[in-house]
MARPATI-311450 format. One record per residue (C-alpha): x, y, z; residue number from 1; residue in three letters. Coordinates in nm, 2 decimals. Layout:
BEGIN
DRENKE  X  Y  Z  n  res
DRENKE  X  Y  Z  NUM  ala .
...
***
This chain:
BEGIN
DRENKE  X  Y  Z  n  res
DRENKE  -32.04  4.38  -5.84  1  met .
DRENKE  -32.06  4.62  -6.10  2  lys .
DRENKE  -32.12  4.54  -6.47  3  thr .
DRENKE  -31.85  4.70  -6.66  4  arg .
DRENKE  -31.95  4.84  -6.96  5  lys .
DRENKE  -31.66  4.68  -7.28  6  tyr .
DRENKE  -31.54  4.93  -7.54  7  ile .
DRENKE  -31.21  4.87  -7.77  8  met .
DRENKE  -30.86  4.91  -7.60  9  pro .
DRENKE  -30.71  5.27  -7.69  10  gly .
DRENKE  -31.09  5.38  -7.66  11  thr .
DRENKE  -31.07  5.72  -7.47  12  lys .
DRENKE  -31.39  5.76  -7.16  13  val .
DRENKE  -31.52  6.13  -7.06  14  gly .
DRENKE  -31.53  6.26  -6.71  15  leu .
DRENKE  -31.64  6.64  -6.60  16  lys .
DRENKE  -31.38  6.75  -6.38  17  leu .
DRENKE  -31.45  7.06  -6.16  18  thr .
DRENKE  -31.29  7.35  -6.18  19  ala .
DRENKE  -31.17  7.28  -5.84  20  ala .
DRENKE  -31.13  6.94  -5.88  21  glu .
DRENKE  -30.91  7.01  -6.23  22  arg .
DRENKE  -30.67  7.28  -6.00  23  lys .
DRENKE  -30.58  6.97  -5.73  24  leu .
DRENKE  -30.45  6.77  -6.03  25  ile .
DRENKE  -30.24  6.98  -6.15  26  leu .
DRENKE  -30.11  7.23  -5.90  27  lys .
DRENKE  -30.13  6.95  -5.60  28  asp .
DRENKE  -30.01  6.64  -5.72  29  leu .
DRENKE  -29.65  6.65  -5.71  30  ile .
DRENKE  -29.57  6.28  -5.92  31  cys .
DRENKE  -29.79  6.32  -6.26  32  gln .
DRENKE  -29.75  6.24  -6.62  33  asp .
DRENKE  -29.74  6.59  -6.84  34  asp .
DRENKE  -29.98  6.38  -7.08  35  asn .
DRENKE  -30.21  6.44  -6.79  36  tyr .
DRENKE  -30.15  6.79  -6.76  37  ile .
DRENKE  -30.14  6.91  -7.08  38  gln .
DRENKE  -30.46  6.70  -7.20  39  val .
DRENKE  -30.67  6.88  -6.85  40  ile .
DRENKE  -30.54  7.24  -6.95  41  arg .
DRENKE  -30.67  7.15  -7.32  42  asp .
DRENKE  -31.02  7.10  -7.24  43  thr .
DRENKE  -31.24  7.38  -7.21  44  pro .
DRENKE  -31.37  7.33  -6.82  45  thr .
DRENKE  -31.77  7.27  -6.97  46  ser .
DRENKE  -31.68  6.99  -7.10  47  gln .
DRENKE  -31.57  6.64  -7.00  48  pro .
DRENKE  -31.19  6.50  -6.99  49  val .
DRENKE  -31.11  6.22  -7.22  50  gln .
DRENKE  -30.85  5.95  -7.14  51  phe .
DRENKE  -30.76  5.59  -7.23  52  thr .
DRENKE  -30.90  5.34  -6.93  53  leu .
DRENKE  -30.51  5.32  -6.87  54  asp .
DRENKE  -30.46  5.72  -6.85  55  asp .
DRENKE  -30.75  5.70  -6.62  56  trp .
DRENKE  -30.58  5.41  -6.43  57  asp .
DRENKE  -30.21  5.55  -6.41  58  gly .
DRENKE  -30.37  5.87  -6.26  59  leu .
DRENKE  -30.59  5.73  -6.00  60  ser .
DRENKE  -30.26  5.58  -5.90  61  gly .
DRENKE  -30.11  5.93  -5.87  62  tyr .
DRENKE  -30.42  6.05  -5.69  63  ile .
DRENKE  -30.41  5.76  -5.43  64  ala .
DRENKE  -30.04  5.79  -5.37  65  ala .
DRENKE  -30.07  6.14  -5.29  66  glu .
DRENKE  -30.40  6.09  -5.06  67  ala .
DRENKE  -30.17  5.83  -4.86  68  asn .
DRENKE  -29.93  6.11  -4.80  69  his .
DRENKE  -30.12  6.36  -4.76  70  ala .
DRENKE  -30.04  6.54  -4.39  71  glu .
DRENKE  -30.33  6.80  -4.41  72  asp .
DRENKE  -30.69  6.62  -4.33  73  lys .
DRENKE  -30.88  6.85  -4.61  74  asn .
DRENKE  -30.64  6.77  -4.86  75  leu .
DRENKE  -30.66  6.41  -4.78  76  glu .
DRENKE  -31.09  6.39  -4.81  77  lys .
DRENKE  -31.06  6.62  -5.16  78  lys .
DRENKE  -30.78  6.38  -5.30  79  leu .
DRENKE  -31.03  6.08  -5.19  80  asp .
DRENKE  -31.29  6.23  -5.35  81  gly .
DRENKE  -31.13  6.27  -5.65  82  leu .
DRENKE  -31.00  5.89  -5.66  83  phe .
DRENKE  -31.38  5.77  -5.58  84  gly .
DRENKE  -31.49  5.98  -5.90  85  lys .
DRENKE  -31.24  5.80  -6.11  86  val .
DRENKE  -31.22  5.48  -5.98  87  gln .
DRENKE  -31.58  5.49  -6.09  88  asn .
DRENKE  -31.49  5.51  -6.44  89  ile .
DRENKE  -31.24  5.18  -6.42  90  leu .
DRENKE  -31.50  5.00  -6.27  91  asp .
DRENKE  -31.77  5.06  -6.51  92  thr .
DRENKE  -31.54  5.05  -6.82  93  his .
DRENKE  -31.32  4.72  -6.93  94  thr .
DRENKE  -31.12  4.67  -7.29  95  asp .
DRENKE  -30.97  4.36  -7.17  96  glu .
DRENKE  -31.25  4.03  -7.10  97  glu .
DRENKE  -31.33  4.02  -6.77  98  pro .
DRENKE  -31.16  3.80  -6.55  99  pro .
DRENKE  -31.30  3.53  -6.34  100  lys .
DRENKE  -31.42  3.62  -5.99  101  thr .
DRENKE  -31.14  3.47  -5.77  102  val .
DRENKE  -31.14  3.41  -5.37  103  lys .
DRENKE  -30.88  3.36  -5.11  104  ile .
DRENKE  -31.07  3.08  -4.98  105  glu .
DRENKE  -31.11  2.88  -5.31  106  asp .
DRENKE  -30.82  2.71  -5.33  107  thr .
DRENKE  -30.82  2.54  -5.70  108  asp .
DRENKE  -30.81  2.94  -5.81  109  lys .
DRENKE  -30.48  2.99  -5.59  110  ala .
DRENKE  -30.28  3.09  -5.90  111  thr .
DRENKE  -30.47  3.36  -6.04  112  ala .
DRENKE  -30.33  3.57  -5.75  113  phe .
DRENKE  -29.97  3.66  -5.65  114  ser .
DRENKE  -29.75  3.49  -5.45  115  asn .
DRENKE  -29.78  3.73  -5.18  116  gln .
DRENKE  -30.13  3.76  -5.15  117  ala .
DRENKE  -30.14  3.34  -5.15  118  val .
DRENKE  -29.85  3.37  -4.85  119  glu .
DRENKE  -30.04  3.62  -4.66  120  ile .
DRENKE  -30.44  3.46  -4.71  121  ala .
DRENKE  -30.29  3.16  -4.53  122  glu .
DRENKE  -30.04  3.32  -4.28  123  trp .
DRENKE  -30.35  3.51  -4.14  124  val .
DRENKE  -30.57  3.23  -4.15  125  ala .
DRENKE  -30.34  2.98  -3.92  126  leu .
DRENKE  -30.30  3.33  -3.70  127  ala .
DRENKE  -30.69  3.34  -3.63  128  leu .
DRENKE  -30.68  2.95  -3.61  129  ala .
DRENKE  -30.40  3.04  -3.31  130  gly .
DRENKE  -30.56  3.30  -3.15  131  ala .
DRENKE  -30.92  3.17  -3.15  132  glu .
DRENKE  -30.73  2.88  -2.96  133  lys .
DRENKE  -30.55  3.13  -2.73  134  met .
DRENKE  -30.92  3.33  -2.71  135  gly .
DRENKE  -30.68  3.64  -2.74  136  ile .
DRENKE  -30.95  3.73  -3.09  137  met .
DRENKE  -31.09  4.01  -2.93  138  lys .
DRENKE  -30.81  4.13  -2.74  139  lys .
DRENKE  -30.70  4.47  -2.84  140  pro .
DRENKE  -30.39  4.52  -2.98  141  leu .
DRENKE  -30.25  4.81  -2.73  142  ala .
DRENKE  -29.91  4.90  -3.03  143  his .
DRENKE  -30.07  4.85  -3.27  144  leu .
DRENKE  -30.04  5.30  -3.46  145  leu .
DRENKE  -30.17  5.35  -3.82  146  leu .
DRENKE  -30.04  5.63  -3.95  147  ser .
DRENKE  -30.24  5.90  -4.16  148  pro .
DRENKE  -30.12  5.68  -4.49  149  ala .
DRENKE  -30.21  5.35  -4.33  150  asp .
DRENKE  -30.53  5.49  -4.24  151  arg .
DRENKE  -30.54  5.64  -4.60  152  ala .
DRENKE  -30.53  5.33  -4.80  153  val .
DRENKE  -30.73  5.09  -4.54  154  leu .
DRENKE  -31.07  5.38  -4.63  155  arg .
DRENKE  -30.99  5.25  -4.96  156  leu .
DRENKE  -31.07  4.88  -4.93  157  val .
DRENKE  -31.43  4.77  -5.06  158  pro .
DRENKE  -31.47  4.40  -4.86  159  asp .
DRENKE  -31.39  4.63  -4.54  160  phe .
DRENKE  -31.67  4.63  -4.21  161  ser .
DRENKE  -31.82  4.98  -4.17  162  thr .
DRENKE  -31.71  4.97  -3.78  163  thr .
DRENKE  -31.33  4.93  -3.82  164  ser .
DRENKE  -31.39  5.18  -4.12  165  lys .
DRENKE  -31.56  5.41  -3.89  166  lys .
DRENKE  -31.25  5.36  -3.59  167  lys .
DRENKE  -31.02  5.48  -3.92  168  leu .
DRENKE  -31.14  5.83  -3.87  169  thr .
DRENKE  -30.98  5.85  -3.54  170  lys .
DRENKE  -30.57  5.86  -3.52  171  ser .
DRENKE  -30.62  5.72  -3.17  172  asp .
DRENKE  -30.88  5.44  -3.16  173  ser .
DRENKE  -30.74  5.06  -3.07  174  glu .
DRENKE  -30.82  4.75  -3.30  175  tyr .
DRENKE  -30.87  4.43  -3.23  176  thr .
DRENKE  -30.68  4.10  -3.29  177  phe .
DRENKE  -30.98  4.02  -3.53  178  ala .
DRENKE  -31.03  4.36  -3.63  179  glu .
DRENKE  -30.65  4.39  -3.75  180  val .
DRENKE  -30.64  4.00  -3.96  181  ala .
DRENKE  -31.00  4.14  -4.14  182  gly .
DRENKE  -30.78  4.44  -4.26  183  met .
DRENKE  -30.48  4.24  -4.38  184  ala .
DRENKE  -30.70  3.97  -4.52  185  met .
DRENKE  -30.87  4.20  -4.73  186  ala .
DRENKE  -30.60  4.42  -4.83  187  leu .
DRENKE  -30.46  4.06  -4.97  188  ala .
DRENKE  -30.77  4.04  -5.14  189  glu .
DRENKE  -30.71  4.36  -5.37  190  thr .
DRENKE  -30.33  4.32  -5.43  191  leu .
DRENKE  -30.49  4.11  -5.80  192  pro .
DRENKE  -30.65  4.43  -5.89  193  asp .
DRENKE  -30.39  4.68  -5.80  194  cys .
DRENKE  -30.14  4.83  -6.03  195  asp .
DRENKE  -29.75  4.80  -5.95  196  glu .
DRENKE  -29.71  5.13  -5.75  197  met .
DRENKE  -30.08  5.00  -5.49  198  lys .
DRENKE  -29.95  4.71  -5.48  199  gln .
DRENKE  -29.62  4.84  -5.33  200  val .
DRENKE  -29.79  5.06  -5.06  201  val .
DRENKE  -30.07  4.74  -5.01  202  thr .
DRENKE  -29.83  4.56  -4.95  203  leu .
DRENKE  -29.62  4.74  -4.67  204  leu .
DRENKE  -29.97  4.79  -4.46  205  val .
DRENKE  -29.99  4.47  -4.47  206  thr .
DRENKE  -29.71  4.40  -4.36  207  arg .
DRENKE  -29.72  4.64  -4.06  208  his .
DRENKE  -30.00  4.46  -3.95  209  leu .
DRENKE  -29.84  4.10  -3.97  210  met .
DRENKE  -29.60  4.26  -3.78  211  glu .
DRENKE  -29.85  4.34  -3.51  212  his .
DRENKE  -30.01  4.02  -3.54  213  leu .
DRENKE  -29.74  3.84  -3.45  214  gln .
DRENKE  -29.64  4.05  -3.14  215  leu .
DRENKE  -29.99  3.97  -3.00  216  ala .
DRENKE  -29.88  3.54  -2.96  217  phe .
DRENKE  -29.61  3.66  -2.74  218  gly .
DRENKE  -29.24  3.55  -2.76  219  pro .
DRENKE  -29.17  3.19  -2.75  220  ala .
DRENKE  -29.01  3.05  -2.45  221  gln .
DRENKE  -28.85  2.75  -2.39  222  pro .
DRENKE  -29.01  2.50  -2.21  223  lys .
DRENKE  -29.05  2.43  -1.83  224  gly .
DRENKE  -28.87  2.78  -1.80  225  lys .
DRENKE  -29.04  3.10  -1.67  226  ala .
DRENKE  -29.04  3.42  -1.83  227  pro .
DRENKE  -28.75  3.68  -1.71  228  lys .
DRENKE  -28.89  4.04  -1.65  229  pro .
DRENKE  -28.73  4.23  -1.91  230  ser .
DRENKE  -28.48  4.51  -1.78  231  lys .
DRENKE  -28.28  4.55  -2.17  232  gln .
DRENKE  -28.32  4.93  -2.28  233  lys .
DRENKE  -28.52  4.91  -2.61  234  pro .
DRENKE  -28.35  4.75  -2.91  235  pro .
DRENKE  -28.18  5.01  -3.14  236  thr .
DRENKE  -28.41  4.95  -3.42  237  gly .
DRENKE  -28.71  5.06  -3.20  238  gln .
DRENKE  -28.84  5.41  -3.20  239  val .
DRENKE  -29.06  5.58  -2.95  240  phe .
DRENKE  -29.38  5.74  -3.03  241  gln .
DRENKE  -29.48  6.04  -2.86  242  ile .
DRENKE  -29.79  6.25  -2.85  243  lys .
DRENKE  -29.75  6.62  -2.72  244  ile .
DRENKE  -30.05  6.82  -2.66  245  met .
DRENKE  -30.10  7.16  -2.51  246  leu .
DRENKE  -30.33  7.20  -2.19  247  lys .
DRENKE  -30.63  7.45  -2.15  248  asp .
DRENKE  -30.63  7.55  -2.51  249  val .
DRENKE  -30.91  7.51  -2.71  250  glu .
DRENKE  -30.93  7.39  -3.01  251  pro .
DRENKE  -30.63  7.15  -2.93  252  pro .
DRENKE  -30.28  7.23  -3.03  253  ile .
DRENKE  -30.11  6.93  -3.08  254  trp .
DRENKE  -29.81  6.70  -3.23  255  arg .
DRENKE  -29.74  6.34  -3.27  256  arg .
DRENKE  -29.37  6.28  -3.29  257  ile .
DRENKE  -29.12  5.95  -3.35  258  gln .
DRENKE  -28.79  5.94  -3.19  259  thr .
DRENKE  -28.50  5.65  -3.06  260  lys .
DRENKE  -28.40  5.64  -2.70  261  asp .
DRENKE  -28.30  6.03  -2.57  262  cys .
DRENKE  -28.22  6.19  -2.29  263  thr .
DRENKE  -28.51  6.39  -2.11  264  leu .
DRENKE  -28.29  6.69  -2.19  265  asp .
DRENKE  -28.28  6.62  -2.59  266  lys .
DRENKE  -28.67  6.49  -2.52  267  leu .
DRENKE  -28.74  6.86  -2.44  268  his .
DRENKE  -28.55  6.99  -2.73  269  glu .
DRENKE  -28.78  6.78  -2.97  270  his .
DRENKE  -29.09  6.97  -2.78  271  ile .
DRENKE  -28.99  7.24  -2.88  272  gln .
DRENKE  -28.90  7.19  -3.21  273  thr .
DRENKE  -29.21  7.00  -3.28  274  ala .
DRENKE  -29.43  7.28  -3.09  275  met .
DRENKE  -29.28  7.54  -3.24  276  gly .
DRENKE  -29.14  7.74  -2.95  277  trp .
DRENKE  -28.78  7.93  -2.89  278  thr .
DRENKE  -28.64  7.75  -2.61  279  asn .
DRENKE  -28.63  8.09  -2.42  280  ser .
DRENKE  -28.75  8.03  -2.10  281  his .
DRENKE  -28.71  7.74  -1.81  282  leu .
DRENKE  -28.88  7.42  -1.86  283  his .
DRENKE  -28.91  7.12  -1.66  284  gln .
DRENKE  -29.06  6.75  -1.68  285  phe .
DRENKE  -29.31  6.59  -1.41  286  lys .
DRENKE  -29.30  6.22  -1.37  287  ile .
DRENKE  -29.52  6.02  -1.12  288  asp .
DRENKE  -29.50  6.34  -0.89  289  cys .
DRENKE  -29.06  6.39  -0.92  290  val .
DRENKE  -28.97  6.68  -1.14  291  phe .
DRENKE  -28.69  6.67  -1.40  292  tyr .
DRENKE  -28.47  6.89  -1.54  293  gly .
DRENKE  -28.16  7.09  -1.56  294  asp .
DRENKE  -27.97  7.13  -1.25  295  pro .
DRENKE  -27.78  7.38  -1.40  296  gln .
DRENKE  -28.08  7.62  -1.47  297  leu .
DRENKE  -28.32  7.44  -1.15  298  leu .
DRENKE  -28.12  7.39  -0.87  299  tyr .
DRENKE  -28.04  7.78  -0.76  300  glu .
DRENKE  -28.33  7.87  -0.58  301  gly .
DRENKE  -28.52  7.52  -0.58  302  trp .
DRENKE  -28.76  7.52  -0.30  303  glu .
DRENKE  -28.86  7.18  -0.34  304  gly .
DRENKE  -28.74  6.92  -0.07  305  glu .
DRENKE  -28.54  6.85  -0.28  306  lys .
DRENKE  -28.39  6.93  -0.62  307  pro .
DRENKE  -28.49  6.81  -0.97  308  pro .
DRENKE  -28.35  6.48  -1.10  309  val .
DRENKE  -28.09  6.55  -1.39  310  asn .
DRENKE  -28.31  6.57  -1.70  311  ser .
DRENKE  -27.92  6.54  -1.91  312  leu .
DRENKE  -27.87  6.20  -1.77  313  arg .
DRENKE  -28.27  6.11  -1.76  314  thr .
DRENKE  -28.30  5.83  -2.07  315  lys .
DRENKE  -28.73  5.78  -2.22  316  leu .
DRENKE  -28.60  5.43  -2.17  317  ser .
DRENKE  -28.57  5.43  -1.80  318  lys .
DRENKE  -28.89  5.62  -1.71  319  ile .
DRENKE  -29.12  5.41  -2.03  320  ile .
DRENKE  -29.28  5.12  -1.86  321  pro .
DRENKE  -29.08  4.79  -2.01  322  lys .
DRENKE  -29.35  4.68  -2.11  323  asp .
DRENKE  -29.49  4.94  -2.39  324  gly .
DRENKE  -29.81  5.06  -2.24  325  lys .
DRENKE  -29.92  5.36  -2.27  326  arg .
DRENKE  -29.81  5.64  -2.02  327  phe .
DRENKE  -29.86  5.98  -1.94  328  his .
DRENKE  -29.63  6.24  -1.79  329  phe .
DRENKE  -29.60  6.59  -1.77  330  glu .
DRENKE  -29.39  6.90  -1.92  331  tyr .
DRENKE  -29.36  7.28  -1.83  332  glu .
DRENKE  -29.21  7.53  -2.05  333  tyr .
DRENKE  -29.20  7.90  -1.98  334  asp .
DRENKE  -29.29  7.91  -1.62  335  phe .
DRENKE  -29.43  8.29  -1.59  336  gly .
DRENKE  -29.65  8.22  -1.88  337  asp .
DRENKE  -29.70  7.87  -1.72  338  gly .
DRENKE  -29.74  7.64  -2.04  339  trp .
DRENKE  -29.81  7.31  -1.98  340  glu .
DRENKE  -29.81  6.99  -2.17  341  his .
DRENKE  -29.94  6.63  -2.19  342  glu .
DRENKE  -29.68  6.41  -2.28  343  ile .
DRENKE  -29.83  6.03  -2.38  344  leu .
DRENKE  -29.60  5.75  -2.50  345  phe .
DRENKE  -29.82  5.59  -2.75  346  glu .
DRENKE  -29.60  5.25  -2.81  347  gly .
DRENKE  -29.28  5.08  -2.98  348  phe .
DRENKE  -29.27  5.09  -3.35  349  leu .
DRENKE  -29.01  4.92  -3.56  350  pro .
DRENKE  -28.73  5.20  -3.68  351  ala .
DRENKE  -28.77  5.17  -4.11  352  glu .
DRENKE  -28.51  5.13  -4.29  353  asn .
DRENKE  -28.34  5.46  -4.46  354  gly .
DRENKE  -28.53  5.71  -4.21  355  ala .
DRENKE  -28.37  5.98  -4.03  356  arg .
DRENKE  -28.51  6.03  -3.68  357  tyr .
DRENKE  -28.64  6.26  -3.50  358  pro .
DRENKE  -28.95  6.31  -3.68  359  leu .
DRENKE  -29.28  6.51  -3.64  360  cys .
DRENKE  -29.58  6.26  -3.83  361  ile .
DRENKE  -29.82  6.48  -3.76  362  glu .
DRENKE  -30.02  6.75  -3.53  363  gly .
DRENKE  -30.28  7.06  -3.55  364  glu .
DRENKE  -30.24  7.39  -3.56  365  arg .
DRENKE  -29.97  7.67  -3.48  366  ala .
DRENKE  -29.81  7.68  -3.17  367  cys .
DRENKE  -29.88  8.02  -2.92  368  pro .
DRENKE  -29.62  8.31  -2.93  369  pro .
DRENKE  -29.34  8.32  -2.68  370  glu .
DRENKE  -29.49  8.62  -2.39  371  asp .
DRENKE  -29.82  8.61  -2.52  372  val .
DRENKE  -29.96  8.56  -2.11  373  gly .
DRENKE  -30.03  8.16  -2.10  374  gly .
DRENKE  -30.34  7.93  -2.18  375  ser .
DRENKE  -30.55  8.23  -2.00  376  his .
DRENKE  -30.46  8.52  -2.19  377  ser .
DRENKE  -30.42  8.33  -2.54  378  tyr .
DRENKE  -30.79  8.34  -2.63  379  pro .
DRENKE  -30.77  8.68  -2.58  380  glu .
DRENKE  -30.43  8.72  -2.79  381  tyr .
DRENKE  -30.68  8.51  -3.09  382  leu .
DRENKE  -30.95  8.74  -3.07  383  glu .
DRENKE  -30.78  9.06  -3.11  384  ala .
DRENKE  -30.50  8.95  -3.38  385  val .
DRENKE  -30.84  8.86  -3.56  386  ser .
DRENKE  -31.07  9.14  -3.55  387  asn .
DRENKE  -30.93  9.49  -3.66  388  pro .
DRENKE  -31.20  9.69  -3.40  389  lys .
DRENKE  -31.07  9.51  -3.12  390  his .
DRENKE  -30.84  9.79  -2.87  391  lys .
DRENKE  -30.59  9.54  -2.85  392  arg .
DRENKE  -30.56  9.43  -3.26  393  his .
DRENKE  -30.29  9.71  -3.38  394  lys .
DRENKE  -30.06  9.64  -3.03  395  glu .
DRENKE  -30.03  9.28  -3.09  396  phe .
DRENKE  -30.00  9.34  -3.46  397  ile .
DRENKE  -29.72  9.60  -3.39  398  arg .
DRENKE  -29.60  9.32  -3.17  399  trp .
DRENKE  -29.59  8.98  -3.28  400  asn .
DRENKE  -29.79  9.08  -3.63  401  gly .
DRENKE  -30.02  8.86  -3.83  402  phe .
DRENKE  -30.04  8.52  -3.68  403  phe .
DRENKE  -30.23  8.22  -3.87  404  asp .
DRENKE  -30.37  7.97  -3.53  405  pro .
DRENKE  -30.44  7.68  -3.80  406  glu .
DRENKE  -30.15  7.70  -3.95  407  lys .
DRENKE  -29.91  7.41  -3.88  408  phe .
DRENKE  -29.68  7.11  -4.19  409  asp .
DRENKE  -29.54  6.84  -4.02  410  ala .
DRENKE  -29.26  6.83  -4.24  411  pro .
DRENKE  -29.19  7.19  -4.13  412  thr .
DRENKE  -29.14  7.05  -3.78  413  ala .
DRENKE  -28.96  6.76  -3.88  414  thr .
DRENKE  -28.71  6.98  -4.05  415  lys .
DRENKE  -28.73  7.22  -3.73  416  ala .
DRENKE  -28.63  6.90  -3.49  417  met .
DRENKE  -28.41  6.70  -3.68  418  gln .
DRENKE  -28.18  7.11  -3.70  419  lys .
DRENKE  -28.21  7.10  -3.31  420  gly .
DRENKE  -28.25  7.49  -3.07  421  val .
DRENKE  -27.95  7.70  -3.04  422  phe .
DRENKE  -27.76  7.55  -2.78  423  asp .
DRENKE  -27.70  7.83  -2.51  424  trp .
DRENKE  -27.43  7.63  -2.34  425  arg .
DRENKE  -27.21  7.61  -2.64  426  asn .
DRENKE  -27.36  7.84  -2.83  427  glu .
DRENKE  -27.43  7.69  -3.17  428  gln .
DRENKE  -27.69  7.45  -3.33  429  pro .
DRENKE  -27.74  7.11  -3.18  430  ile .
***
């Protein structure tokens, strides 16, 4: 533990901020106190910014909150670095008597913790004991999905294994029961030192982890009765998390969405709006070698042995495994250009109170323009629009204007998903 220098309450401590860090605070933080803005603006760039420890603590809370919700990974990385720099001031200075060190396992000092931290610690300890008896300590929690905000919170926890922290850099990592229990315990240990804002965020993430630890034990069954296979639809309180990956394109173009149970026809609309397509061409799904589509559009001229299954009447809950295991299928759009997508069902999640679905929670890179020629022609298009000397540069610019292949914004994609596509059947937005 670092030795903290004692200073009188109200004493200001200076921190040298780079021009980029100042810009980050002044322009990229949505929620902040006007006092912070004024002090930073009034301080010459050659001099350190002076704040009291309370002010530095408040500012670090805003930075952490913004990092937890940052959709842009580069912005998140910059905010994490700035948070660490400010946190170092708080770790090396104090204006109050240093608190005594308290550990969760020391019941004599349990009163120093909040009720939430004590309850979490006791619950996790019981869960670990139960998991040990059942032999599931090393079992991966297949349905656990950590959002970018969840991973950002966990990366800031000091008492956390290096192996698990490395896993947090990847959105599709799997975690064992023991690792998730360690996450929950580590988060609980940070609660007494958190300000109110950080405590709320920490508790939300901890609660999410605890729910999935509970699921690992499975539903309780009456003695003497064998469990019946589930034939029920997913409860209305559950949402499907799905990853959409455009095939044969590098670097990858993908989206991660959440939706309640819906027809494949509605999923088609979600794919179109999340990706950035315009619903201008035919489409079909291929699931376990069976084609699904709109019979009104696909039946005429169909050359297969039998027409496609009606996607307007087929719900996600009918094709997704009842046990919630990951499940792959395919989606093709524009039979001329042949844009093929891999669709991966990643698992069920509890619906959040007040959340409006569908959502696009993350993704990377812009959707290719319509009619560009498919995945084989897309590289040439990118090269041409980025190189004024390319023989087709002017042609493509006149046709589609300037194009930024890296442009993507999850909130914008969510708005498009919730607005829906233009309905060619009824000629109104759906």
